[in-house]
N, C-alpha and C positions, 0 to 999 in steps of 0.2 A: 115381250116385244122389244126389239132393239131399234132405237131411233137412229136415223141417219145423222151424220155430223151436222149438216146444215139445219136440220130441225131442232137438234139439241142446242145449237148456238142461238137459234131464234127464240127458243123457250127460255134460255138463260137471259137474253137481252130483254125480253118482255118481263121476266121476273124481276130483274134488277131495276129496270125503269119503273115498274109499278111500285116496288118497295121504296125506292128513293122518293118518288112522288107522294107516297103514303106518309113517309116521314116528314116531308115538307108540309103537307097539308095538316098534319097534326101540330106542327110548329105554328102554323097560321092560326089554327084553332086555339092554341094556348095563348097566343098574342091577343087574339080577340077576347078571350076570357079574362085576361089580366086587365085590359082596357075597360071592359065592362064592370069588373069588380072595383076598380079604383076611381071611376068617374062618378061625379055627383050629378051630372046632367041626365035627366030621365030619358030624354030623346036619344042621346048617345048610347045609353045602356040598352034601351029597347032595340036600337039598330044593330048593336053588337050581337045580341041574342038572335036576331033574325039572320044576320050573316053567319053566325055559328050553325044555325039550323040548316041553311043552304049548303054550307061547307061540309057538314056531316052527311047530309042526304045525297048530295050529288058528287062529292069528291072523295071523302074518306071511305065510305062504304064500298063504292065500286072499285077503288084502288086496293082495298083490303081483300076483296074477292079476287081481283086479278092477280094479286101477288101470291 
C-alpha cells in the first residue's frame, strides 16, 4: 500500500515528536534517579521513586509505543 504524501508527512511528524519526547522523558527519569541516589533525606528519596514510577507508567511507556 502506497501512502499519500500528506499521510507520510503526518506519520513522520508523529514519529519524530514521540521519539524526541521519549528521549526527554528518559532524561527526566535519569535526573530523578540521580537525585534519589545521592540524597540522604528519606522523604526526598521516596518522592523521587514515586515520581519515577509515574514518569515511567504515563510518559515513557506510551511514548515508546507511539514512536
